[in-house]
C-alpha positions in Angstrom: 10.9 6.2 -10.4 11.1 3.0 -8.5 9.2 0.2 -10.4 10.1 -2.6 -7.9 7.3 -4.9 -7.0 6.4 -5.7 -3.4 4.0 -8.0 -1.6 1.5 -6.9 1.0 3.7 -8.2 3.7 6.8 -6.4 2.3 4.8 -3.1 2.3 3.5 -3.7 5.8 7.1 -4.1 7.0 8.2 -0.9 5.2 9.1 2.2 7.2 7.6 4.3 4.4 4.1 2.9 5.2 4.4 2.5 9.0 1.7 5.1 9.6 -0.6 3.4 7.1 -0.2 -0.2 8.1 -3.9 -0.6 9.0 -4.9 0.7 5.5 -2.3 -1.5 3.8 -3.8 -4.5 5.7 -7.3 -3.6 4.8 -6.9 -2.5 1.2 -4.2 -4.7 -0.4 -4.6 -8.3 -1.4 -2.4 -11.2 -0.4 -0.5 -12.7 -3.3 -0.6 -9.5 -5.4 2.5 -7.5 -6.2 2.4 -3.7 -6.0 4.7 -0.8 -6.8 5.1 1.9 -4.2 3.2 4.3 -6.4 0.3 1.9 -6.8 0.0 1.5 -3.0 -0.1 5.3 -2.4 -2.8 5.6 -5.1 -4.9 2.9 -3.5 -4.6 4.5 -0.1 -5.3 8.0 -1.5 -8.4 6.8 -3.4 -9.7 5.2 -0.2 -9.0 8.2 2.0 -10.7 10.5 -0.4 -13.7 8.3 -0.5 -14.0 8.3 3.3 -14.2 12.1 3.6 
């Protein structure tokens, strides 16, 4: 498992999250470091709450 930490801007630039850039922009905080797994969990919780 990749435990590397990334900023919001790093994640927005990532190909892995290109279809979720709007969610990344809205849900992640500037100046906070995230793992890829954390970002997917945040997006998943948000999406489940919107249904």
